[in-house]
C-alpha positions in Angstrom: -20.8 44.0 -42.1 -17.1 43.5 -42.8 -16.6 41.6 -39.5 -19.4 39.2 -40.1 -17.4 36.5 -41.9 -14.7 36.6 -39.2 -17.3 36.3 -36.4 -18.9 33.4 -38.3 -15.6 31.6 -38.6 -14.8 32.1 -34.9 -18.3 30.8 -34.0 -17.9 27.7 -36.2 -14.4 27.1 -34.6 -15.8 27.5 -31.1 -18.6 25.1 -31.8 -16.2 22.6 -33.3 -13.9 22.9 -30.3 -16.7 22.3 -27.9 -18.0 19.4 -29.9 -14.5 17.9 -29.9 -14.1 18.3 -26.2 -17.6 16.8 -25.6 -16.7 13.8 -27.8 -13.5 13.2 -26.0 -15.3 13.4 -22.7 -18.0 11.0 -23.8 -15.4 8.6 -25.2 -13.5 8.8 -21.8 -16.7 8.1 -19.9 -17.4 5.1 -22.1 -14.0 3.8 -21.3 -14.5 4.5 -17.6 -17.8 2.7 -17.5 -16.5 -0.4 -19.3 -15.7 -3.3 -17.1 -12.0 -4.2 -17.4 -10.8 -7.6 -18.3 -9.9 -10.0 -15.6 -6.2 -10.4 -16.1 -4.5 -13.6 -14.8 -2.2 -12.7 -11.9 1.4 -13.8 -12.6 2.6 -16.8 -10.6 5.5 -14.7 -9.4 3.2 -12.9 -7.0 4.2 -15.5 -4.4 6.9 -18.1 -4.0 6.1 -21.6 -5.2 6.8 -23.2 -1.8 3.9 -21.2 -0.2 0.4 -22.5 -0.1 -2.2 -20.0 -1.3 -5.4 -20.0 0.9 -8.6 -18.1 1.2 -10.2 -16.8 4.3 -13.7 -15.1 4.7 -13.7 -12.1 7.0 -16.4 -9.6 8.0 -14.8 -7.2 5.5 -14.4 -9.5 2.6 -12.6 -12.5 1.2 -8.8 -12.5 1.8 -6.3 -14.5 -0.2 -3.1 -15.2 1.7 0.1 -17.2 1.4 1.4 -19.5 4.2 4.4 -21.7 4.9 6.5 -22.9 7.8 5.8 -23.6 11.5 6.4 -22.0 14.9 5.4 -18.6 16.1 3.3 -16.7 13.5 5.1 -14.0 11.5 2.7 -11.8 9.7 3.8 -9.6 6.7 1.5 -6.7 5.8 2.0 -4.7 2.6 1.3 -1.0 1.9 -1.6 0.5 -0.1 -0.9 2.0 -3.5 -1.9 1.2 -7.1 -1.0 -2.4 -7.8 -0.2 -3.3 -4.2 -0.2 -6.8 -2.9 1.7 -9.2 -0.7 4.2 -9.4 -3.6 5.9 -6.4 -2.0 7.4 -8.7 0.7 7.8 -11.8 -1.5 11.6 -11.4 -1.8 11.9 -11.5 2.0 9.3 -13.6 3.7 10.3 -17.0 2.3 13.6 -16.7 4.2 11.7 -17.0 7.5 9.7 -20.1 6.7 12.3 -22.3 8.4 11.9 -20.6 11.8 8.4 -19.2 11.8 4.9 -19.8 10.4 4.9 -17.1 7.8 1.6 -15.5 6.7 1.4 -13.0 3.9 -2.1 -11.7 3.1 -3.4 -9.5 0.3 -5.3 -6.7 2.0 -8.9 -6.3 1.0 -9.1 -4.4 -2.3 -5.6 -5.4 -3.3 -3.9 -8.3 -5.1 -6.0 -11.4 -5.3 -8.3 -10.6 -2.4 -11.9 -9.4 -2.8 -12.2 -5.9 -4.2 -15.5 -4.6 -2.9 -17.2 -1.4 -4.3 -17.5 0.0 -0.8 -16.5 3.0 1.3 -13.9 1.5 3.5 -12.1 3.3 6.3 -9.0 2.6 8.3 -11.1 1.0 11.0 -12.4 -1.5 8.4 -8.8 -2.6 7.6 -8.0 -2.9 11.3 -11.1 -5.2 11.7 -10.0 -7.2 8.7 -6.5 -7.8 10.3 -8.1 -8.7 13.6 -10.4 -11.2 12.0 -7.4 -12.6 10.1 -5.3 -13.1 13.2 -8.1 -14.6 15.1 -8.8 -17.1 12.3 -5.2 -18.0 11.5 -3.2 -17.6 14.7 -5.7 -18.8 17.4 -4.2 -18.0 20.8 -0.7 -17.2 19.5 0.3 -13.6 19.2 2.1 -13.0 16.0 5.1 -10.8 15.3 3.8 -8.2 12.8 5.9 -6.7 10.1 4.3 -4.0 8.0 5.2 -1.2 5.5 3.6 2.1 4.6 -0.1 2.5 5.3 -0.2 -1.3 6.0 2.2 -0.7 8.8 0.0 2.2 10.0 -3.0 -0.2 10.1 -0.8 -2.6 12.2 -0.1 0.2 14.7 -3.9 1.0 14.8 -4.5 -2.7 15.4 -1.9 -3.1 18.1 -3.2 0.0 20.0 -6.8 -1.2 19.8 -6.1 -4.9 20.4 -2.8 -5.3 22.3 -3.7 -8.9 23.0 -3.4 -9.8 19.3 0.2 -8.5 18.6 3.4 -9.5 20.4 5.7 -7.0 18.8 5.9 -4.7 15.7 8.5 -4.2 13.1 7.4 -1.2 11.0 9.0 0.0 7.7 8.1 3.7 7.3 4.6 3.6 8.8 2.1 6.2 7.8 -1.5 7.2 8.6 -1.7 9.6 5.6 -2.1 12.3 8.2 1.3 12.1 9.8 2.2 14.5 12.5 -1.1 16.3 12.3 -0.9 17.0 8.6 -2.7 15.4 5.7 -0.6 14.3 2.8 -3.4 14.4 0.1 -4.4 17.7 -1.4 -8.1 18.8 -1.3 -8.2 18.6 -5.1 -7.1 15.0 -5.2 -9.6 14.1 -2.4 -12.4 15.9 -4.3 -11.7 14.3 -7.7 -11.6 10.9 -6.1 -15.2 11.3 -5.0 -16.6 12.2 -8.5 -18.1 9.1 -10.1 -16.7 7.9 -13.4 -14.1 10.7 -13.5 -12.2 9.0 -10.6 -12.2 5.6 -12.5 -11.1 7.2 -15.7 -8.3 9.0 -13.9 -7.2 5.8 -12.1 -7.1 3.6 -15.2 -5.4 6.1 -17.5 -2.9 7.7 -15.1 -2.1 5.2 -12.4 -2.1 1.6 -13.6 -0.8 1.7 -17.2 2.5 -0.1 -17.6 4.1 3.3 -18.4 2.7 4.9 -15.2 3.7 2.0 -13.0 7.2 2.0 -14.4 7.5 5.8 -13.9 6.3 5.5 -10.3 8.8 2.7 -9.6 11.8 4.4 -11.2 11.1 8.0 -10.1 9.5 7.7 -6.7 9.6 4.2 -5.2 13.2 3.2 -6.0 16.4 5.1 -5.2 18.2 3.2 -8.0 15.9 3.0 -11.0 18.2 0.3 -12.5 16.9 -2.2 -10.0 13.3 -2.1 -11.3 12.6 -5.3 -13.1 10.0 -6.3 -15.7 8.6 -8.7 -13.2 7.8 -5.9 -10.8 6.2 -3.8 -13.5 4.1 -6.8 -14.7 2.9 -7.8 -11.2 2.0 -4.3 -10.1 0.3 -3.4 -13.4 -1.7 -6.7 -13.4 -2.9 -6.3 -9.8 -3.7 -2.7 -10.4 -5.9 -3.4 -13.4 -8.0 -6.1 -11.9 -11.7 -5.4 -11.8 -12.5 -3.4 -8.7 -8.9 -2.6 -7.8 -9.6 1.1 -8.1 -11.9 1.2 -5.1 -9.2 0.8 -2.4 -7.2 3.5 -4.1 -10.1 5.8 -4.4 -10.7 5.3 -0.7 -7.1 6.2 -0.1 -7.2 9.3 -2.3 -10.5 10.5 -0.7 -8.9 10.5 2.7 -11.1 7.7 4.1 -8.1 5.6 5.1 -6.4 8.5 7.0 -5.9 8.5 10.7 -3.7 10.0 13.3 -0.7 7.7 13.4 1.2 9.6 16.1 -1.7 9.4 18.6 -1.9 5.6 18.0 1.8 5.1 18.4 1.7 6.7 21.8 -0.8 4.1 22.9 1.4 1.1 22.1 2.7 -1.2 24.8 4.5 -3.7 22.6 8.2 -3.5 21.6 8.5 -1.6 18.3 11.3 -1.4 15.7 11.0 1.5 13.3 12.9 1.1 10.0 13.3 4.1 7.8 14.8 4.8 4.4 17.0 7.9 4.4 15.9 8.9 0.9 12.2 8.6 1.1 10.1 11.6 0.0 7.2 10.6 2.2 7.0 9.8 5.1 10.1 11.9 5.7 12.9 10.8 8.0 12.1 13.8 10.4 8.9 12.0 11.2 10.8 9.0 12.5 12.9 11.2 14.8 9.7 12.7 16.2 7.9 9.4 16.6 10.6 7.3 18.4 10.7 9.2 21.7 6.9 8.9 22.0 7.0 5.1 22.1 7.8 3.3 25.3 10.1 0.6 23.9 11.3 1.6 20.4 14.4 0.9 18.2 15.1 3.2 15.3 17.2 1.9 12.3 18.0 4.1 9.3 18.6 2.3 6.0 21.0 4.3 3.9 20.3 4.9 0.2 16.8 3.4 0.6 13.4 4.5 -0.5 9.8 3.6 0.3 9.8 0.3 -1.5 12.9 -1.3 0.1 11.3 -4.8 0.4 11.6 -5.0 -3.4 14.5 -2.7 -4.0 16.9 -3.8 -1.3 15.6 -7.2 0.1 19.1 -8.4 1.1 19.7 -5.3 3.3 16.3 -5.4 4.8 16.5 -9.1 5.4 19.7 -8.6 7.4 18.0 -5.9 9.6 14.9 -8.1 10.1 17.1 -11.1 11.1 18.9 -8.9 13.7 15.6 -7.7 15.1 14.0 -11.2 15.3 17.1 -12.6 17.0 16.4 -10.1 19.8 19.3 -7.7 19.4 17.7 -4.4 20.4 19.2 -0.9 20.2 18.1 2.7 20.4 19.4 4.2 17.1 21.4 2.8 14.3 22.3 3.5 10.7 22.6 0.4 8.5 
C-alpha cells in the first residue's frame, strides 16, 4: 500500500509523456501534410542575358536557359536539396560567345516540373535524350555535368552515343560507385515511409540553417566563400511544392546505377575533373575509373570540393576553356 502513490505518479507521468509524444507526432504530421507556399524563385538563378524557355518532354516540363550560337554546349547540374542550373550559373555565361549554351533544370529541380512520381535513373536519361533531340536537332552537343547529373550524362552517352560528341564530367557518381551503395538502408527505408519522409525533408534538409550548414561544412572547402545569394537560391528551390519528390527518389536508391559499368561502354572522349578534398565521391574512384575509359583525361583540382562550380568558378572555368580548346592530357593537377 505504501508504493501505491509512487506507482500512481509514475503512471500519470508515463501517460503524460506518451500524450506529449503523440501530440508532437500529430503536429508534425499536420505540418508534413500541409501544402507549402510557392516561393518566387530569385532572378539570380540565371544570368539576365539568357532567355528562359520551357520544353515539354515525356518525363515532364523542363525549364532551361539558352544563349549564344554555334555548337551546343549543355550544362547539367547535380541532384541534391535545392539543386538547379544555378549550380553552373557562374560559369556557363562565359561560353555564350563561342557556343550555343543550354542549361536546363532537371525534372524535379529548380523551376522545372516536380512530379509526384517514382522516377529512376533511366527516366532522367530519357528526359535528357528528349531535351537534346528537341533543342539540338542533328548536332551532337558537348555535355558538361556534375555529380549525379554527370552520372546521368554518362548513362545517356553509353546508351545513345549518337547524341553526345564528348563529355566533361566533374566528379560523376551513380550513387553506387565502384560496386558500393552510398546510402544506408535506414535512409532508404525512411524515404519510403509516407508523410515521415516529407516531414524529415522539410525540417532537416531545406531550412536556411540546414542549407547553410551543408554548404559550409560539406559542399565548400572554404566556408567563407558561401554567399547569402547561394543560401537563398538553394533554400527557395528546395522549398518549392513537390521539390521533395526528386530527393526522396534519390534517398530511396531509385536513382542509383552502376556508373563504372556505364563508363566502360563510352566511345566518346572524356575529361574527368575531380576535387581533391571531396568526401564523396572520393578521389580514389577517379584513379580507378580513368584506365577503364578508352580516351580519358584526368584533372585534379586542388583545394576543391563537390560544389566547385559555385565555390571556385574561375579555376574551373580555366580548366574548361583548356579542354574545349582541345588541349588533351592524361593526368594533371591544377
